[in-house]
N, C-alpha and C positions, 0 to 999 in steps of 0.2 A: 206534603210539606209546602209551606209558602216560601215566597222569595226571601224573606228575612231569615227563615230557618235554613234555607239553602246557603245563603251568604255566611251565616254564623258557622255552619259546618265546614264550609270551604276555607274560611279564615283559620279555623282551629286545626284543619288538616295541613295548612300551609304556613305555619308559624315561622317567621323570619324570611319568608319569600315575598319579594315585591310583586304585586299584582297590578294590572292596569285596568282602566275603566271598561274596555271591551270584554275582557275576561269576566269581570264582575257582572256586567250586564247580561252576558250569556248564562252565567251561573244563576242569576235571578230570573231566568226564563225569558229574557229579552224585554222585560217590562220597562217603561219609561221612568218609573219611580224607583229604580234600583238605588240611586244615590241617596234617596230619602231613607231607604231601608238600612243603608250603611250608617247614616247619621243616627238612626234610631239605635243601632247596635252600640254606638258611642255614647249617646246622650241618655238613653233609657236603660241600657243593660250594662254600661260602664266599660265596654271593651276599648282599650287604648289603641284604636286603629289610627296609625300615623299617615299624614299626607305631606305634601311639599310645604305646607304652612308650619309643620312641626319639625321637619328634617330637611336641611339644605340639599342633601344628595337625592331626594325624591323629586321627580318632575311632576308638573301638574297632571292629574289623572292617574297617579300611582298611589297605591295604598300598601300599608305594611302593618302586620300585627306581630309584636315581639313577645308578648306575655299572654298566655291563655287565661289568666285569672282576671276577671273584671274588677274594676275599682268601683266605689260607690257611684251610682249614676245620678244625673240630674233628673228631676221630675219635670215633666212637660207642664209648663205653667202659663202658656199663652192662651188666654180665654178667647171665646168666639167674639166677644165685644172688642177686645184689643185687636184681633185679626181684622175685624171690619173697619176699625178706625184707621189702621195702617194701610189697608187696601184702598180705602177712600182717599186718604191723604196723598197716596202715591198715584192716584188716578187709574187704578187697576192696570198699572203699567210696570213692567220689569224695570227696576232702577239701574240695571246694568246695560241692557241692550235696547230697551225701549219697546219691546214687544207688548202688545195689548192682550189682556185675558180674552180667551175665546176665539181670537183671530188666528189665521195661519202664522206659524212662527217664521220670522225672516230667515233663520238659518236652515230650517227644515219645513218647507211649506206643507208637507204631508201631515204634519203634527199641528194640532191646535195648541195655542199657548196656554199653559196651566201655571198659575202663580202660587208661590209658597211664601211663607213669612221667614225671613232670614235675619240673623243677628249681625249687626255691623261689628260689634266687639263680641266675640264668642263667649258663651257662659264659662267655658273652660279656662278663660283668662280674665274672668271677673266681670264680663258683660251682664247686663240685666235683661229682663223681659219687659221693660218699660217701652212704650211706643217710640220714644226718642231713640232707642237703640235697635229698632226693628225697621225693616224695609221689605217691599214687595220684590220678589225675584222669581224669574221663570225657572221651570225645571231644567232647561238646557243650561242656562248660566249657573244654576245652583249645583250642577254636577261637578263643576270645577272651581266654584267660588267658596271661599271661606275666609272670614276675617278681612274682607276687602272693603274699604271705605271709599265710596265714590265722591268726587266733587260734584255738588249740585250745580246745574247751570244757573247763572245769574240772569236777571231780567234783561240786561242789555244784550247778552249773547243770544237769548231766545228771540228778542225782537229783531236782531240782525237776521236770524234764520227765517223768521216769519216774513220779514220784508223782502227777502230774496225769493220766497216761494211764489208760485203762480197764484192768481186771484182765487181760483177754486179751492186751493189748499188753504189759503188765508181764511176763506169763508168756513171751511171745515173746522179750523182752529177757533173761530168766533163762535160757531154753533156749540162746540164742545165747552168753551168757557161759559157761555150763557146757561147751558144745562148743568154745569158744575156749580155755578154761582148765580142761581136765579134771583135771589133776593137782592144781592149787590148789583146785578145787571139792571133790575127795574129801578133801583135807587139811583144808579148812574144816569139812566135815561131820563128820569124825572128831574134830576138836578141840572142836566144839560139843556133841558127845555125851558128853564126859567129865564 
């Protein structure tokens, strides 16, 4: 049996019991993707697994299944193209903690950052699969995040941080911007030389 099967069986054997993320991670065999398997039980199979976003008495990292009967499930509709658009737009960076895909995660350096696509407004409350409602989010943040909309930093705040950074860090930002916007960079250089 896979992690998803183990989690489904565990929820069905513990209807009405509050379970925490450590317990569920263990049931899933210790895999880092256990939270994704729980979401799949909700979104693909229709199990009404409740979290702190659904019930005030639940704390972050707690889960509860009250009804063994699944409801009609949402179909997974995020295409590979939409996923690529969102990851590129978000700079292959978690929009909650800033961790970069493939690099050691700041919270747990023994793990490489793996990004998922998350809804800002969940489908269960009317959110869509449009890129404007999607964001890149790492697996660690995704374990406890649901329906959290972040304020995006504005240019003036970013510039303050960049100005405060040491020169080598500023150069890293410049290199990244040039690689992200090669056409605009060459146009800017050409116009500034006139």
